[in-house]
N, C-alpha and C positions, 0 to 999 in steps of 0.2 A: 089707305093711309099713305101709300107711297106717294101720292100726288101732294099730301101735306106735308111729307117730309121734303119734297122736292121745293115746296114754296118756303119752307124754312130755310133751306140752303141759298136759295136766291134771294130772299129777304135778308139773310144774314151777311150777305155779300161774300160768300165763301169762295176762295180761290182753289184752283188745283193743289193738292197737296195739304190743305187746311184739315184740321181734324174735327169731326162732329163730337156732338155730346156723346157720352157712353150709352149704351143701348139701355141700362137701367136708367139712366137720366131722361132719355127719350120717353121711356115708358112712363115715367113719373109725369113729365112735361105733359104728355098727351093724354094720360089716364086710359090706355089701352093694355090689354094682356100681351105678355112678352111674346107669345108666339105670333100675334099680330104685328109686333114692330119686326121681329126677325123676318118675317114673310116679306113686308115692306122693303128692309134693307136688302134682303136676297133679289127682289124684283128691280131695285135700283142698281144693285152690283151687276145683275145680267145685262142691264142696259149701260154699264160702264159709267154711271153717274157717280157711284162711291165704289172704293176698293173692296175686294172681298177680304175679309180679316179673319185670321186664325186666333182662337181663343189663346191667351197666355197661358204658359205652361203653369199646371197646377190648378187651373180653373174649372 
C-alpha cells in the first residue's frame, strides 16, 4: 500500500508542504482497511516522504 501511495503522490505532482487527502478519504479511495492505510502512512513517514501528523484535538 505504501508503494501505491507513493505513486499517488508522484502522479499528483505533489510538492513539499502540499497536503494529502485525509486518512479517511484515502481509505475510501483505495478501499483498504484503516489499519492498512495507517501502516502505509507510517512507513512513508519513517522514510521522510510524508510528515508525521498528530490527530486534531478531540479526535
